[in-house]
C-alpha positions as CSV (number, residue, x, y, z in Angstrom):
1,M,-125.1,9.0,-9.0
2,S,-126.8,11.9,-11.1
3,F,-127.0,15.3,-9.6
4,K,-129.6,18.1,-10.7
5,V,-127.9,21.4,-11.5
6,A,-129.1,24.8,-12.2
7,V,-128.0,27.4,-14.4
8,V,-128.2,30.8,-14.1
9,G,-127.5,33.7,-17.0
10,A,-128.3,30.5,-19.0
11,T,-129.2,33.0,-21.6
12,G,-125.8,35.0,-21.9
13,N,-122.5,33.7,-23.2
14,V,-120.5,31.8,-21.2
15,G,-123.8,30.5,-19.3
16,R,-124.8,28.9,-23.1
17,E,-121.4,27.7,-23.1
18,M,-121.5,26.7,-19.5
19,L,-124.2,24.6,-21.2
20,N,-122.8,23.4,-23.7
21,I,-119.5,21.9,-21.5
22,L,-122.0,19.9,-19.2
23,D,-123.2,18.3,-22.4
24,E,-119.6,18.2,-24.0
25,R,-118.0,16.5,-20.8
26,G,-121.2,14.1,-19.3
27,F,-121.0,15.7,-16.4
28,P,-123.9,12.7,-14.1
29,A,-127.1,15.1,-14.1
30,S,-130.1,13.8,-13.6
31,E,-131.5,17.0,-14.7
32,V,-130.5,20.9,-16.2
33,V,-132.1,23.4,-15.2
34,A,-132.3,26.7,-17.5
35,L,-132.1,29.9,-15.0
36,A,-132.7,33.9,-16.2
37,S,-134.4,37.7,-15.2
38,R,-137.9,37.1,-15.9
39,R,-137.4,39.2,-19.3
40,S,-135.9,35.9,-20.6
41,Q,-138.5,33.3,-19.5
42,G,-139.2,31.4,-22.1
43,T,-136.3,31.6,-23.8
44,E,-135.1,28.6,-25.7
45,V,-131.7,27.2,-24.9
46,S,-129.3,24.4,-26.8
47,F,-128.5,21.8,-24.0
48,G,-126.5,18.5,-26.2
49,D,-129.6,17.9,-28.6
50,R,-132.4,18.4,-26.6
51,T,-134.1,22.4,-26.2
52,L,-134.3,24.1,-22.8
53,K,-136.7,26.5,-21.9
54,V,-135.6,29.1,-19.9
55,K,-137.7,29.8,-16.2
56,A,-137.1,32.3,-14.0
57,L,-134.9,32.3,-11.5
58,D,-136.8,34.6,-8.3
59,T,-139.4,32.1,-8.3
60,Y,-137.3,29.0,-8.8
61,D,-137.1,26.6,-5.8
62,F,-133.6,25.5,-5.1
63,S,-134.9,23.2,-2.5
64,D,-134.1,20.0,-4.2
65,T,-131.3,21.5,-6.8
66,D,-127.1,19.8,-5.9
67,I,-125.5,22.4,-7.7
68,C,-125.9,26.0,-9.0
69,V,-123.7,26.9,-11.5
70,M,-123.3,30.6,-11.9
71,S,-122.8,33.6,-14.3
72,A,-125.7,36.2,-13.8
73,G,-123.0,38.9,-12.7
74,G,-122.4,40.4,-9.1
75,N,-125.0,41.6,-8.2
76,V,-127.1,39.1,-9.2
77,S,-124.7,36.8,-7.4
78,K,-125.2,39.2,-4.0
79,E,-128.4,38.7,-4.2
80,W,-129.0,35.0,-4.8
81,S,-125.7,33.0,-4.3
82,P,-126.6,33.3,0.0
83,K,-129.9,32.4,-0.4
84,I,-129.3,29.3,-2.7
85,G,-126.4,28.1,-0.3
86,K,-129.0,27.8,2.6
87,Q,-131.0,25.6,0.8
88,G,-128.5,23.4,0.5
89,C,-127.7,23.7,-3.3
90,V,-123.4,24.7,-3.9
91,V,-123.0,27.9,-5.7
92,I,-120.5,27.8,-8.3
93,D,-120.2,31.3,-8.9
94,N,-118.6,33.3,-11.8
95,S,-118.8,36.9,-10.8
96,S,-116.5,38.6,-8.4
97,A,-119.0,38.9,-6.0
98,F,-117.4,36.2,-3.6
99,R,-114.0,35.9,-4.4
100,Y,-111.9,37.6,-1.5
101,D,-114.5,36.3,0.3
102,P,-112.1,34.3,3.5
103,D,-114.9,31.8,3.6
104,V,-115.5,31.3,0.1
105,P,-112.8,29.4,-1.7
106,L,-111.5,30.3,-5.0
107,I,-110.5,27.3,-7.2
108,V,-109.1,26.9,-10.3
109,P,-108.4,23.0,-10.2
110,E,-104.9,22.5,-11.4
111,V,-103.9,25.2,-8.9
112,N,-105.2,24.9,-5.5
113,P,-108.4,21.7,-5.2
114,D,-107.8,21.2,-2.2
115,A,-109.2,24.5,-1.0
116,I,-112.6,23.2,-2.1
117,E,-112.7,21.5,1.2
118,Q,-114.0,24.7,2.8
119,F,-117.3,25.4,0.5
120,S,-119.3,24.2,3.2
121,R,-118.4,27.3,4.8
122,K,-121.3,29.2,2.7
123,N,-121.7,26.3,0.2
124,I,-120.4,29.1,-2.5
125,I,-117.5,28.5,-4.2
126,A,-115.7,31.3,-6.3
127,N,-114.4,31.8,-10.6
128,P,-111.8,33.4,-10.5
129,N,-111.6,36.6,-13.3
130,C,-110.6,35.2,-16.5
131,S,-107.7,36.5,-16.9
132,T,-106.2,35.1,-13.6
133,A,-107.7,31.5,-14.3
134,Q,-105.0,31.1,-17.3
135,L,-101.9,32.8,-15.7
136,V,-102.5,30.8,-12.9
137,V,-102.2,27.3,-14.2
138,A,-99.4,28.1,-16.1
139,L,-97.3,30.0,-13.1
140,K,-98.7,27.0,-10.6
141,P,-96.1,23.8,-12.4
142,L,-93.4,26.8,-12.7
143,H,-93.6,27.6,-8.9
144,D,-93.7,24.4,-7.2
145,V,-90.5,24.0,-8.6
146,A,-88.2,27.3,-8.5
147,T,-90.2,29.7,-6.8
148,I,-92.0,32.7,-7.7
149,K,-90.9,36.0,-6.5
150,R,-92.7,38.4,-8.9
151,V,-94.6,38.1,-12.1
152,V,-95.1,41.5,-14.7
153,V,-98.3,40.6,-16.6
154,A,-99.7,42.4,-19.7
155,T,-103.0,40.9,-21.1
156,Y,-104.3,41.5,-24.5
157,Q,-108.4,40.6,-23.8
158,S,-111.1,39.7,-26.2
159,V,-113.7,41.6,-26.5
160,S,-116.0,38.9,-25.2
161,G,-114.7,38.8,-21.8
162,A,-117.2,42.4,-22.0
163,G,-120.3,39.8,-22.6
164,K,-122.7,39.8,-26.2
165,E,-122.8,43.5,-26.0
166,G,-118.7,43.8,-26.5
167,M,-119.0,41.4,-29.7
168,D,-121.4,43.3,-31.4
169,E,-120.4,46.7,-30.7
170,L,-116.6,45.0,-32.7
171,F,-118.7,43.3,-35.1
172,A,-120.6,46.6,-36.5
173,Q,-117.7,48.9,-35.9
174,T,-115.7,47.1,-37.6
175,R,-118.6,47.2,-40.6
176,A,-119.2,50.6,-40.2
177,V,-115.4,51.2,-40.5
178,F,-115.4,49.2,-44.0
179,V,-118.5,50.9,-45.6
180,A,-117.7,54.2,-44.2
181,D,-120.0,54.5,-41.4
182,Q,-120.1,56.5,-38.5
183,V,-118.5,54.4,-35.5
184,D,-120.0,54.4,-32.6
185,V,-119.0,54.0,-29.5
186,K,-120.7,52.4,-26.4
187,K,-119.9,49.9,-24.4
188,F,-116.4,50.5,-24.3
189,T,-114.5,53.8,-23.6
190,K,-112.7,54.4,-27.2
191,R,-113.3,52.0,-30.4
192,I,-112.1,49.2,-30.2
193,A,-112.4,48.2,-34.0
194,F,-109.1,48.3,-35.5
195,N,-108.0,49.9,-31.8
196,V,-106.7,48.7,-28.3
197,I,-107.8,50.3,-25.1
198,P,-105.5,50.2,-21.9
199,H,-108.7,50.0,-19.7
200,I,-110.7,47.2,-18.3
201,D,-113.3,47.3,-15.3
202,V,-113.0,51.1,-13.1
203,F,-109.9,53.2,-12.0
204,L,-108.9,52.9,-8.5
205,D,-107.3,55.7,-6.7
206,D,-103.5,54.6,-7.3
207,G,-104.3,54.6,-11.0
208,F,-104.7,51.0,-11.5
209,T,-107.8,49.5,-12.9
210,K,-109.8,47.3,-10.9
211,E,-109.5,44.5,-13.4
212,E,-105.6,44.5,-12.8
213,W,-106.1,44.8,-8.9
214,K,-107.8,41.2,-9.3
215,M,-105.4,39.7,-10.9
216,V,-102.9,40.7,-7.9
217,A,-105.3,39.8,-5.7
218,E,-106.9,36.3,-7.0
219,T,-103.2,35.4,-7.9
220,K,-102.3,35.4,-3.9
221,K,-105.2,33.9,-3.1
222,M,-105.3,31.3,-5.4
223,L,-101.2,30.7,-5.7
224,D,-99.3,32.3,-3.2
225,P,-99.7,35.5,-0.9
226,K,-96.1,36.4,-1.1
227,I,-96.1,36.5,-5.3
228,K,-95.5,40.5,-6.1
229,L,-97.3,40.9,-9.6
230,T,-98.0,43.6,-11.5
231,A,-100.7,43.8,-14.2
232,T,-101.6,46.2,-17.1
233,C,-104.9,45.0,-18.8
234,V,-105.5,45.6,-22.1
235,R,-108.5,45.2,-24.3
236,V,-107.8,44.1,-28.1
237,P,-110.1,43.3,-31.0
238,V,-110.8,39.6,-30.7
239,F,-113.7,37.8,-30.5
240,I,-113.3,35.1,-28.3
241,G,-109.2,34.1,-26.9
242,H,-107.5,36.0,-24.5
243,S,-103.6,36.4,-24.5
244,E,-101.1,37.3,-22.0
245,A,-97.1,38.3,-21.9
246,V,-96.0,37.3,-19.1
247,N,-92.6,38.0,-17.6
248,I,-91.3,36.0,-14.1
249,E,-88.7,36.4,-11.8
250,F,-87.6,33.5,-9.9
251,E,-86.0,32.5,-6.5
252,K,-84.2,29.2,-7.7
253,P,-82.3,28.9,-11.8
254,I,-84.6,27.6,-13.8
255,T,-84.1,27.2,-18.1
256,A,-86.3,27.8,-20.5
257,D,-85.5,23.8,-21.8
258,E,-86.3,23.0,-17.8
259,A,-89.7,25.2,-18.1
260,R,-91.0,23.8,-21.5
261,E,-90.6,20.4,-20.0
262,I,-92.2,21.0,-16.8
263,L,-95.2,22.8,-18.4
264,R,-95.6,20.0,-21.2
265,E,-96.3,17.8,-18.0
266,A,-98.1,20.3,-15.9
267,P,-102.6,19.3,-16.0
268,G,-104.3,22.4,-18.5
269,C,-101.1,23.1,-20.3
270,Q,-100.5,22.4,-23.6
271,V,-96.7,23.9,-24.9
272,L,-96.5,24.3,-28.6
273,D,-93.1,27.1,-28.9
274,K,-91.3,26.7,-32.3
275,R,-89.0,29.3,-33.0
276,E,-90.1,29.3,-36.4
277,N,-92.9,31.5,-38.5
278,G,-96.0,30.3,-37.2
279,G,-94.5,28.4,-34.0
280,Y,-97.0,30.0,-31.1
281,I,-100.3,30.0,-30.3
282,T,-102.7,32.8,-31.1
283,P,-106.0,33.8,-29.7
284,L,-107.6,32.6,-33.3
285,E,-106.7,28.5,-32.6
286,S,-107.3,29.0,-28.5
287,A,-111.4,29.3,-29.2
288,G,-112.9,26.4,-28.7
289,E,-110.2,24.9,-26.9
290,D,-109.6,23.6,-23.2
291,A,-106.3,24.1,-22.8
292,T,-104.1,26.9,-22.0
293,F,-101.7,27.1,-23.9
294,I,-98.1,28.6,-23.4
295,S,-95.4,29.8,-26.3
296,R,-92.7,31.8,-26.8
297,I,-90.6,30.2,-23.2
298,R,-87.5,32.3,-23.3
299,E,-85.0,33.6,-20.6
300,D,-84.8,37.3,-19.4
301,S,-80.8,37.9,-18.5
302,T,-81.8,41.2,-17.5
303,V,-82.8,39.5,-14.0
304,D,-80.9,36.5,-12.1
305,N,-83.6,33.6,-12.9
306,G,-86.1,35.3,-15.1
307,L,-88.6,33.8,-18.0
308,S,-90.6,35.5,-20.3
309,M,-93.4,33.8,-22.4
310,W,-96.9,34.2,-24.1
311,V,-100.5,32.4,-22.4
312,V,-103.2,32.2,-24.6
313,S,-106.2,31.1,-23.5
314,D,-110.8,30.6,-24.6
315,N,-111.4,32.7,-22.3
316,L,-115.1,32.0,-22.3
317,R,-114.2,27.9,-21.6
318,K,-111.2,27.7,-19.3
319,G,-111.3,31.9,-17.9
320,A,-115.6,30.8,-17.2
321,A,-117.3,27.7,-18.0
322,L,-114.9,25.1,-18.6
323,N,-113.7,26.2,-15.1
324,A,-116.9,26.1,-13.3
325,V,-117.5,22.4,-15.0
326,Q,-114.4,21.9,-13.6
327,I,-114.7,22.4,-10.1
328,A,-118.6,21.0,-10.5
329,E,-116.5,17.6,-11.3
330,L,-114.5,18.3,-8.0
331,L,-117.8,18.6,-5.8
332,V,-118.2,15.1,-7.3
333,E,-114.8,13.4,-7.6
334,R,-113.9,14.0,-4.1
335,G,-117.7,12.9,-2.7
336,L,-118.0,16.2,-1.1
337,I,-122.0,16.5,-2.7
338,Q,-124.8,13.5,-2.4
339,P,-127.3,13.7,-4.8
340,K,-130.3,15.3,-2.4
341,K,-132.7,13.0,-5.0
342,K,-131.7,9.4,-5.1
343,A,-132.1,7.6,-8.1
344,A,-135.6,5.7,-8.8
């Protein structure tokens, strides 16, 4: 079976990555359509060895399209996802617009694949926040064995999480520092070059940011509502790859060696944990890779049944585009959708 797939936001960082991954993984697509706003109409984007011309979202007819992977921001998704879903096309949305809707499943295929059965309520499936996706991939196999009570996480998030503008700003500021030019701050709240900023998304009344709140709410929805989690989300001068320092308290005893073996066997996880110089993963090595990498696994003697670890992943892939494509693959593998157009 082959499916007609539309990619909305095809000119953005994540949209382009979605096209790359659909091709790389050989998704069974009879046709792939690149969509964006009218101002991007006619722009060319790559899909494998082919070039697609971008079409305008607001004039596209979804009635013969099976799957729409969307990465065009929350406002666009709020307007268009329900309309697309009503035309019988399943929307896999990368924004935060529908993540907390009880009628919309929030999915990481390695973590809660069975929740996908609920997609037909609105024909919308939500992709989690990039920092949450890699976290729950690492937490799920440990939770299954020893039951997580509490998680404390500090993130080190790359500028690509803020889109092309974030990447351009890091590049421009770094160059300006080296040639002694004026450093302009536009996208971020402070200079990002040679600096770190403990602020991602807007501040909430309790002092946490919305990015930190997302990690709490999404972990509870996908993994276990009883887990207590607190996060500090930090932007760092790295182009691609989010890193997380994770401290976990379990209900049952678990050793670092046991955790290492569990994670080595877990889907989507790759353990690189040698207690020597360079025996750990950094965001530089994670770029372009599908896995969630785990290093620095060690026991925390300050709490009963405590572990600390270092989790790194390519935020454009597992944190966004790859996860969306994996959700589409899950729909197909479970026979939850059928192509609207039968093969000739």
